[in-house]
C-alpha positions in Angstrom: 79.3 112.2 83.3 79.0 116.1 83.8 76.1 116.8 81.5 72.5 116.5 81.9 71.9 113.4 84.2 69.9 110.5 82.6 67.4 110.8 85.5 66.6 113.4 88.1 66.3 112.9 91.8 62.6 112.5 91.5 63.1 109.6 89.0 65.6 108.0 91.4 63.2 108.4 94.3 60.1 106.7 92.3 62.5 103.9 91.1 63.6 103.1 94.8 60.3 104.0 96.5 61.9 106.6 98.9 61.5 110.4 98.9 63.3 112.8 96.9 64.7 114.3 99.9 66.2 111.1 100.8 67.9 111.0 97.7 69.1 114.6 97.9 70.4 113.8 101.4 72.4 110.9 100.3 73.9 112.6 97.2 74.9 115.7 99.5 76.5 113.3 102.2 74.0 114.5 105.0 73.3 112.4 108.0 70.1 110.7 109.1 70.1 108.1 106.3 70.7 104.3 107.2 73.6 102.4 105.6 71.3 100.3 103.6 69.3 102.9 102.2 72.4 105.0 101.4 74.0 102.1 99.7 70.7 101.4 97.5 70.5 105.1 96.5 74.3 105.4 95.8 74.2 102.2 93.7 70.9 103.2 91.7 72.6 106.8 90.9 75.8 105.2 89.7 74.2 102.6 87.5 71.9 105.4 86.0 74.9 107.3 85.4 73.5 110.2 87.7 76.0 112.8 88.9 75.8 116.4 90.0 77.4 118.7 87.6 81.1 119.2 88.6 80.8 122.9 88.0 78.2 123.2 91.0 80.3 121.0 93.5 83.7 120.2 94.4 85.4 117.2 92.6 85.7 114.2 94.9 88.7 111.9 94.5 89.3 108.6 96.5 92.9 107.6 97.4 92.8 103.9 98.2 95.6 102.1 100.0 95.1 98.4 101.1 98.8 97.9 102.3 99.1 100.5 104.8 99.1 98.0 107.7 102.5 96.6 106.4 104.2 100.2 106.6 103.4 101.7 110.0 107.1 102.5 110.3 107.7 103.9 106.9 108.5 102.5 103.7 107.3 102.6 100.0 103.6 102.9 100.8 104.1 105.8 103.3 106.6 107.6 101.1 104.3 107.3 97.9 101.4 108.7 100.1 103.3 111.6 101.3 104.0 112.5 97.7 100.4 111.9 96.7 99.2 114.2 99.5 101.6 116.8 98.3 100.4 116.4 94.7 96.6 116.6 95.9 97.2 119.6 98.0 97.8 121.7 94.8 94.5 121.0 93.7 91.0 122.3 94.5 89.5 118.9 95.1 88.0 116.9 97.9 89.6 113.7 99.0 88.4 110.5 100.5 91.1 108.3 102.1 90.3 104.7 102.0 92.2 101.9 103.6 91.3 98.4 104.6 89.8 99.8 107.6 87.1 101.7 105.8 86.9 99.9 102.3 83.2 100.1 102.4 83.4 103.7 101.5 84.0 102.7 97.8 80.3 101.7 97.9 78.8 104.6 99.9 80.3 107.7 98.5 79.6 109.3 95.0 83.3 109.6 93.7 84.4 111.3 90.5 87.8 109.4 90.3 90.0 107.0 92.0 93.9 107.0 92.7 94.5 103.2 93.8 97.6 102.3 95.6 95.7 98.8 95.7 97.2 95.6 95.4 94.9 93.0 97.0 92.4 91.1 94.7 89.3 92.0 97.0 90.1 95.7 96.6 90.6 95.5 92.9 87.1 93.7 92.5 85.6 96.5 94.4 87.0 98.9 92.1 85.9 97.2 89.2 82.2 97.6 90.4 82.5 101.5 90.2 81.5 101.3 86.7 82.3 104.6 84.7 84.3 106.2 87.5 88.0 106.5 86.1 90.5 104.5 88.2 94.4 105.1 88.0 96.6 102.6 89.7 100.0 103.5 91.1 102.7 101.1 90.3 100.8 98.1 89.0 99.8 97.7 85.4 98.1 94.3 85.3 94.4 95.3 85.5 93.6 96.1 81.9 90.5 98.3 82.5 92.2 100.7 84.6 94.7 103.4 83.6 98.2 103.1 85.3 101.3 104.9 86.0 104.3 102.8 87.2 108.1 102.8 87.2 109.7 100.0 85.2 109.8 97.2 87.6 111.5 94.7 85.3 114.2 97.1 84.6 114.9 97.2 88.5 115.8 93.5 88.3 118.1 94.0 85.2 119.7 97.4 86.8 120.6 95.3 89.9 122.2 92.4 88.1 123.9 94.7 85.7 125.6 96.7 88.5 126.6 93.9 90.7 127.9 91.8 87.9 129.9 94.9 86.5 131.7 94.8 90.2 132.5 91.1 89.7 129.8 89.3 91.4 128.6 85.9 89.9 126.6 84.6 93.1 123.9 87.0 93.5 120.6 86.6 95.5 117.4 88.5 95.3 115.0 89.0 98.3 111.4 90.1 97.6 108.5 90.7 100.1 105.8 88.7 98.4 105.3 86.7 95.4 102.0 87.4 93.9 102.1 91.2 92.9 102.8 92.8 89.5 105.9 94.6 90.8 107.6 91.6 92.2 106.8 89.4 89.3 108.3 92.2 86.9 111.4 92.5 89.0 111.9 88.6 89.3 111.5 88.5 85.4 114.1 91.3 85.1 116.6 89.6 87.5 116.3 86.2 86.0 116.5 87.4 82.5 119.7 89.4 83.1 121.2 86.7 85.2 120.8 84.2 82.4 121.9 86.6 79.8 125.4 87.2 81.4 125.7 83.4 82.0 125.3 83.6 85.8 124.0 80.8 88.0 120.2 80.8 88.7 118.3 78.3 90.7 115.4 77.8 93.3 117.6 79.4 96.0 118.4 82.6 93.9 115.2 84.3 95.0 113.7 84.3 98.4 110.4 86.0 99.9 109.8 87.1 103.4 106.0 87.2 103.0 105.8 89.9 105.5 107.8 88.2 108.1 110.9 89.2 110.0 114.1 88.7 107.8 116.4 87.0 110.5 115.7 83.3 109.5 115.9 84.1 105.8 119.3 86.0 106.0 120.7 83.3 108.3 120.0 80.6 105.9 121.5 82.7 103.0 124.6 83.5 104.7 125.0 79.8 106.1 123.9 77.7 103.0 123.6 79.6 99.7 126.5 82.1 100.6 126.0 84.6 97.7 128.5 87.5 97.5 125.8 89.9 96.8 122.1 90.3 97.7 119.6 92.6 96.1 116.7 93.5 98.6 114.0 94.4 95.9 111.9 96.3 98.5 112.0 99.9 99.9 111.0 98.7 103.3 113.4 95.8 103.9 117.0 97.2 103.0 117.5 98.9 106.2 116.3 95.6 108.1 118.6 93.6 105.9 121.6 96.1 106.7 121.1 95.9 110.4 120.5 92.1 110.8 123.6 91.2 108.7 125.8 93.5 110.6 124.7 93.6 114.1 122.9 90.4 114.6 124.6 87.9 112.3 128.1 89.9 112.5 128.4 89.7 108.6 130.6 92.7 107.2 128.9 94.7 104.6 130.4 94.8 101.9 133.5 93.0 103.2 131.8 89.6 103.5 128.4 90.4 101.4 127.7 93.2 99.2 124.1 94.7 99.7 122.0 96.5 97.4 118.4 97.8 98.0 115.5 100.0 96.9 115.5 103.6 98.0 113.4 104.5 101.0 113.0 108.3 101.1 116.9 108.6 100.9 117.2 107.1 104.4 119.8 104.5 103.1 122.3 107.1 102.5 122.6 107.6 106.2 123.2 104.2 107.3 126.7 102.4 107.6 128.0 101.7 105.1 125.8 104.1 102.9 123.6 101.7 100.7 123.6 101.4 97.0 120.0 101.7 95.8 117.7 101.9 93.0 115.4 105.0 93.4 111.9 105.1 92.0 110.8 108.6 91.1 107.9 108.8 93.7 107.0 112.6 93.4 106.8 112.2 89.7 104.8 109.0 90.2 102.1 110.7 92.2 102.0 113.8 90.1 101.8 112.1 86.6 99.0 109.7 88.2 96.9 112.6 89.5 97.4 114.4 86.1 96.2 111.3 84.2 93.1 111.0 86.6 92.1 114.5 86.3 92.2 114.3 82.6 89.9 111.3 82.6 87.1 112.8 84.9 83.7 112.8 83.1 85.0 110.9 80.2 84.9 107.4 79.0 87.9 106.3 77.1 90.5 103.7 76.6 93.0 103.1 79.6 96.4 104.7 79.4 99.6 103.5 80.4 102.6 105.8 81.7 106.0 104.1 82.4 108.7 106.0 84.3 112.4 105.3 84.6 114.1 104.9 88.0 117.7 105.7 88.7 120.8 104.0 90.3 122.2 105.6 93.2 125.8 104.2 93.9 127.1 104.3 97.4 129.4 102.1 99.6 127.6 98.8 100.1 128.9 97.1 97.1 132.4 95.7 96.9 134.3 95.4 93.7 135.6 91.7 93.7 139.0 90.8 92.0 139.1 89.2 88.6 138.0 85.7 88.9 136.0 86.4 92.2 132.7 84.9 93.1 
């Protein structure tokens, strides 16, 4: 809200039983105010729609990440964050970085908008409590009250099956990191739908989950029991791990024994042996479009908007072509 506030700081001070200087110190992020008082003032200011005019201050955006703990060595979140930082650096705005370590900042800062790389239910509930503050989620579209920009995850599953089947593979396995997020569910639906459309076998062993654990046990079971001819690793952070374990621990040749297909991880997969066929999400465009969408919604109240982006297949040498009648 950028026009005349519904209350002045004096009204807020009277309502809360504090001094106007206390309200001013909280809204201007000055020290010397207790956490309890700061939260009361901010909650009251947000509920009343009170917000200093944007023209008189720097716009403040929060970037919320609740999976950074799973990406300390790189991977999707780290790469997307890097693209987001680059997009933010082109704007004259202040940025609050919120992770699982300081999630309380969502209730102790007066924010103009939020870019949310958020998948945990508790974080989403905190974002819902921000009221009229616009929120744009990156790569999830299952929170109807938030705007969102995402790549077409369902299409990822379809693309993997289409490519592997075109190279003669029928026994195709898919590995995901976890079950209960929008991206995984979309990729699973695309994968299963494409398998069935092509008349390829699908059962309970077709899709496996790491649940954020090491992949050795899962890959050992797949290679010893299910024995697929191709594996699609539907996660940016896991493809390199799968390639290493298969070839150097389990002594499985890629693509001689098993073909391997992954998701792009900052183009690193072109440098492993053999270079890995991947599906590459447009992370730079994802970050730019998300920020553009958020900036267009600052100070307004409107219907959430959805933007879906296309990914691309990058063919390399990790997928073999099976002879006619192969498995």
